[in-house]
C-alpha positions as CSV (number, residue, x, y, z in Angstrom):
1,X,-123.7,94.5,-181.0
2,X,-123.4,96.2,-177.5
3,X,-127.4,95.8,-177.3
4,X,-127.0,92.4,-178.0
5,X,-124.0,91.8,-175.9
6,X,-125.9,93.4,-173.0
7,X,-129.4,91.4,-173.8
8,X,-127.2,87.9,-173.8
9,X,-125.6,89.0,-170.4
10,X,-128.8,89.9,-168.8
11,X,-130.5,86.8,-170.1
12,X,-127.4,84.6,-168.5
13,X,-127.7,86.8,-165.2
14,X,-131.4,86.1,-165.0
15,X,-131.0,82.2,-165.6
16,X,-128.3,81.8,-163.2
17,X,-130.5,83.7,-160.7
18,X,-133.3,81.4,-161.4
19,X,-131.1,78.4,-161.0
20,X,-129.8,79.9,-157.8
21,X,-133.2,80.5,-156.3
22,X,-134.7,77.2,-157.3
23,X,-132.0,75.2,-154.9
24,X,-134.5,75.8,-151.8
25,X,-137.1,72.9,-151.6
26,X,-140.7,73.9,-152.0
27,X,-143.4,73.7,-149.3
28,X,-144.8,70.3,-148.5
29,X,-141.3,68.6,-149.2
30,X,-139.9,66.4,-146.3
31,X,-136.2,66.7,-145.4
32,X,-134.1,63.8,-143.9
33,X,-130.7,64.8,-142.3
34,X,-128.1,63.7,-140.1
35,X,-126.8,66.1,-137.3
36,X,-123.5,65.9,-135.8
37,X,-122.7,68.0,-132.2
38,X,-119.2,68.5,-132.0
39,X,-119.4,70.0,-128.7
40,X,-121.3,67.1,-127.1
41,X,-118.3,64.7,-127.4
42,X,-116.9,65.0,-123.8
43,X,-120.5,64.7,-122.2
44,X,-121.9,61.4,-123.6
45,X,-122.1,58.4,-121.3
46,X,-119.6,55.7,-122.5
47,X,-122.1,52.8,-123.4
48,X,-119.5,51.0,-125.9
49,X,-115.9,49.8,-125.4
50,X,-113.7,51.8,-127.5
51,X,-112.1,50.6,-130.8
52,X,-109.0,48.6,-130.4
53,X,-109.9,47.7,-126.6
54,X,-110.8,44.4,-125.0
55,X,-114.2,43.9,-123.8
56,X,-113.1,42.4,-120.3
57,X,-111.2,45.5,-118.9
58,X,-114.3,47.7,-120.2
59,X,-116.5,45.6,-117.9
60,X,-114.3,44.8,-114.8
61,X,-112.7,48.3,-114.8
62,X,-116.3,50.0,-115.4
63,X,-114.7,52.4,-117.5
64,X,-117.9,54.1,-118.3
65,X,-117.8,55.2,-114.3
66,X,-121.6,54.4,-113.9
67,X,-120.9,51.0,-111.5
68,X,-117.9,52.7,-109.8
69,X,-120.3,55.4,-108.6
70,X,-123.5,53.7,-107.9
71,X,-125.4,55.8,-105.6
72,X,-124.9,59.0,-108.1
73,X,-127.4,60.0,-110.7
74,X,-126.1,60.1,-113.9
75,X,-126.3,63.8,-115.5
76,X,-127.6,63.4,-119.0
77,X,-126.0,65.2,-121.9
78,X,-128.6,67.5,-123.2
79,X,-127.6,67.0,-127.0
80,X,-126.5,63.8,-128.6
81,X,-123.3,63.5,-130.6
82,X,-125.0,62.3,-133.6
83,X,-129.0,62.2,-134.4
84,X,-131.2,61.3,-137.5
85,X,-133.5,64.1,-138.0
86,X,-136.8,64.6,-140.3
87,X,-138.2,68.1,-141.4
88,X,-141.5,69.0,-143.0
89,X,-141.9,72.3,-144.8
90,X,-145.3,73.5,-143.7
91,X,-144.9,77.0,-145.2
92,X,-142.1,79.3,-146.8
93,X,-140.8,80.4,-143.3
94,X,-142.0,77.3,-140.8
95,X,-140.9,73.7,-140.6
96,X,-141.8,71.1,-138.1
97,X,-139.2,68.6,-137.2
98,X,-138.2,65.3,-135.1
99,X,-135.0,63.9,-134.4
100,X,-133.6,60.9,-132.6
101,X,-130.1,60.2,-131.2
102,X,-129.0,57.0,-129.6
103,X,-126.1,54.9,-128.5
104,X,-125.7,51.8,-126.5
105,X,-124.4,48.1,-126.3
106,X,-125.3,44.6,-125.4
107,X,-122.2,42.8,-124.2
108,X,-122.2,39.2,-123.3
109,X,-119.0,38.2,-121.8
110,X,-117.7,34.7,-120.9
111,X,-114.8,33.0,-119.2
112,X,-113.9,29.8,-118.4
113,X,-113.7,28.5,-114.6
114,X,-112.8,25.4,-113.0
115,X,-115.4,22.8,-112.6
116,X,-115.6,22.6,-108.6
117,X,-117.7,19.3,-108.7
118,X,-115.4,17.7,-111.2
119,X,-112.2,18.9,-109.2
120,X,-113.8,17.6,-105.9
121,X,-114.5,14.0,-107.6
122,X,-110.9,14.0,-109.2
123,X,-108.1,16.6,-108.3
124,X,-106.6,16.1,-111.8
125,X,-109.8,17.0,-113.7
126,X,-109.5,19.9,-116.1
127,X,-113.1,20.2,-116.8
128,X,-114.4,23.7,-116.9
129,X,-117.4,25.6,-116.5
130,X,-118.4,29.0,-117.9
131,X,-119.3,32.2,-116.2
132,X,-121.6,34.9,-118.2
133,X,-121.7,38.4,-117.6
134,X,-124.5,40.7,-119.5
135,X,-124.2,44.2,-119.7
136,X,-126.8,46.5,-121.4
137,X,-126.0,50.2,-121.5
138,X,-128.0,52.5,-123.4
139,X,-128.4,56.4,-124.1
140,X,-130.9,58.1,-126.1
141,X,-132.4,61.5,-127.0
142,X,-135.8,62.4,-128.6
143,X,-136.7,66.0,-129.7
144,X,-139.8,67.1,-131.5
145,X,-140.3,71.0,-132.5
146,X,-140.5,73.7,-135.0
147,X,-138.1,76.2,-136.6
148,X,-138.4,79.4,-138.3
149,X,-136.3,80.2,-141.7
150,X,-135.9,83.4,-143.5
151,X,-133.2,84.9,-145.6
152,X,-132.0,85.8,-149.2
153,X,-131.9,83.0,-151.9
154,X,-130.3,79.8,-150.6
155,X,-128.6,81.1,-147.4
156,X,-131.4,80.9,-144.7
157,X,-131.3,82.1,-141.2
158,X,-132.7,79.5,-138.8
159,X,-134.0,79.5,-135.3
160,X,-136.0,76.5,-133.6
161,X,-137.2,75.1,-130.3
162,X,-137.6,71.6,-129.2
163,X,-139.1,69.7,-126.6
164,X,-136.4,67.2,-125.5
165,X,-136.6,63.8,-123.8
166,X,-133.4,61.8,-123.0
167,X,-132.5,58.7,-121.0
168,X,-129.2,56.8,-120.2
169,X,-128.4,54.0,-117.8
170,X,-127.9,50.3,-117.9
171,X,-127.9,47.0,-115.9
172,X,-125.7,43.9,-115.8
173,X,-126.9,40.4,-115.1
174,X,-124.4,37.4,-113.9
175,X,-124.8,33.5,-114.4
176,X,-122.2,31.0,-113.1
177,X,-121.2,27.5,-113.9
178,X,-120.7,26.6,-110.4
179,X,-123.6,26.6,-108.3
180,X,-123.6,27.6,-104.5
181,X,-124.4,24.5,-102.4
182,X,-124.1,23.8,-98.4
183,X,-120.9,21.6,-99.4
184,X,-119.5,24.4,-101.8
185,X,-120.5,27.8,-100.4
186,X,-117.8,29.9,-102.1
187,X,-117.6,28.3,-105.5
188,X,-114.9,29.3,-108.0
189,X,-115.9,32.3,-110.0
190,X,-114.5,34.6,-112.5
191,X,-116.2,37.6,-110.7
192,X,-114.3,36.9,-107.3
193,X,-111.7,39.9,-107.1
194,X,-113.2,42.0,-109.6
195,X,-114.9,44.6,-107.8
196,X,-118.1,43.1,-108.2
197,X,-118.3,40.8,-105.5
198,X,-118.9,43.3,-102.9
199,X,-121.7,41.8,-101.0
200,X,-122.3,43.9,-97.8
201,X,-123.5,40.9,-95.7
202,X,-127.0,40.0,-94.5
203,X,-129.5,37.3,-94.0
204,X,-126.7,35.0,-92.5
205,X,-125.0,34.9,-95.6
206,X,-121.1,34.8,-95.3
207,X,-120.0,35.2,-99.0
208,X,-122.3,36.3,-101.9
209,X,-122.0,37.2,-105.5
210,X,-124.0,39.4,-107.8
211,X,-127.0,38.3,-110.0
212,X,-128.2,41.6,-111.2
213,X,-126.8,45.1,-110.8
214,X,-129.2,48.1,-111.6
215,X,-126.7,50.5,-109.8
216,X,-126.5,52.4,-113.1
217,X,-130.4,52.6,-112.7
218,X,-131.9,54.5,-115.8
219,X,-132.0,58.6,-115.6
220,X,-134.9,60.2,-117.4
221,X,-134.7,64.0,-118.4
222,X,-137.4,66.3,-120.3
223,X,-136.6,69.9,-121.1
224,X,-136.7,72.8,-123.8
225,X,-133.9,73.2,-126.3
226,X,-133.4,76.2,-128.6
227,X,-131.0,76.5,-131.4
228,X,-129.9,79.5,-133.9
229,X,-127.9,79.4,-137.0
230,X,-128.0,79.2,-140.7
231,X,-128.9,76.4,-143.4
232,X,-127.4,76.6,-146.8
233,X,-128.7,75.0,-150.1
234,X,-125.7,74.4,-152.1
235,X,-127.4,72.2,-154.6
236,X,-131.2,71.5,-155.4
237,X,-132.7,70.1,-152.3
238,X,-129.5,69.6,-150.5
239,X,-128.3,71.7,-147.6
240,X,-125.7,72.1,-144.7
241,X,-126.7,73.4,-141.6
242,X,-124.7,74.8,-138.5
243,X,-126.6,76.0,-135.4
244,X,-125.6,76.9,-131.9
245,X,-128.0,74.8,-129.5
246,X,-128.6,75.3,-125.7
247,X,-130.9,73.8,-123.3
248,X,-132.3,76.5,-120.8
249,X,-134.1,74.0,-118.7
250,X,-134.1,70.5,-117.9
251,X,-135.8,68.2,-115.4
252,X,-134.3,64.9,-114.6
253,X,-135.3,62.0,-112.3
254,X,-133.4,58.7,-111.4
255,X,-135.0,55.4,-110.7
256,X,-134.3,53.5,-107.7
257,X,-131.2,51.3,-107.9
258,X,-130.2,48.2,-106.4
259,X,-128.0,44.9,-106.7
260,X,-129.3,41.5,-106.2
261,X,-126.8,39.1,-104.7
262,X,-127.2,35.2,-104.0
263,X,-125.3,33.3,-101.1
264,X,-125.7,30.3,-98.8
265,X,-127.6,31.5,-95.6
266,X,-126.6,29.8,-92.3
267,X,-130.2,30.7,-91.0
268,X,-132.3,29.1,-93.5
269,X,-129.8,26.6,-94.6
270,X,-130.3,27.0,-98.4
271,X,-129.4,29.6,-101.1
272,X,-131.1,32.9,-100.4
273,X,-131.1,36.1,-102.7
274,X,-130.3,39.4,-101.1
275,X,-131.2,42.7,-102.3
276,X,-128.9,45.7,-101.6
277,X,-130.6,49.0,-102.0
278,X,-128.2,51.5,-103.5
279,X,-130.1,54.8,-104.0
280,X,-133.8,55.6,-103.7
281,X,-133.7,58.0,-106.7
282,X,-132.9,61.5,-107.0
283,X,-134.0,64.4,-109.2
284,X,-132.3,67.6,-110.6
285,X,-133.3,70.8,-112.3
286,X,-130.6,72.4,-114.7
287,X,-131.2,75.9,-115.9
288,X,-129.2,78.6,-117.7
289,X,-127.2,78.8,-120.9
290,X,-124.3,76.9,-120.1
291,X,-125.5,73.8,-121.8
292,X,-124.2,74.7,-125.1
293,X,-123.6,72.7,-128.3
294,X,-122.5,73.3,-131.7
295,X,-124.6,71.4,-134.2
296,X,-123.6,70.5,-137.8
297,X,-126.0,68.7,-140.1
298,X,-126.4,67.3,-143.9
299,X,-130.2,67.4,-145.0
300,X,-131.7,66.1,-148.3
301,X,-135.4,67.1,-149.2
302,X,-137.7,65.4,-151.4
């Protein structure tokens, strides 16, 4: 009886051990995962209005900070808040991987304004025209690399390195219902008084309004990213990961930024466009281990 009991117990342990070790995916499988970096929340460009807020204040107050500091290069976050990642198990200990994280918005904001022509013909007219502001704000992050995995059973030690490319920035385009003419050189506009009508003067134009703002000119960055942590296969082909990430070196480059205005020129007697150069562009190199992150992931292999 004792021998039989020991045999049953040994068989159960061996079966449990076999079941436990089979949770690790085989070589040649592909893994799809979602990563979430809890340490990057405060460093992302705010390219979307917050929930439970209005679109107008987001545009007019420039809550993302990009349009209020147009001459400054935007320093990129080195790791996205969330990303989609694909892995391929080349060998028992090596995976290759690629990931993409992105965030952005296309905002089309419209406001009624007085129809100046109808008002000039009839002061009692209630006709209205429409002003538009279109804003495109985007940030994205691409990474390709390899990782080494090792460890007993289903708890794996993970160490990896990525080549990282990131960009962020945006632009705004404006269109107006009331045209600028010789008889109406300062037409009624929703933009007047919002902080966007900052025409610097030039070309004989006394008053101008923006047509396009590229003050948030795109910043591009390329660097090396490393990570170190664990991956736990808690069911067959499904794992949870937790790694500390850092970017030891990253180079960034900002493109030239400018704003295009339109206004009536006393010199030419017609509507002219004027380009205000904001910044010729800048570059930066960040190095060290200060750019840390904590990345959590859920991965499925098939």
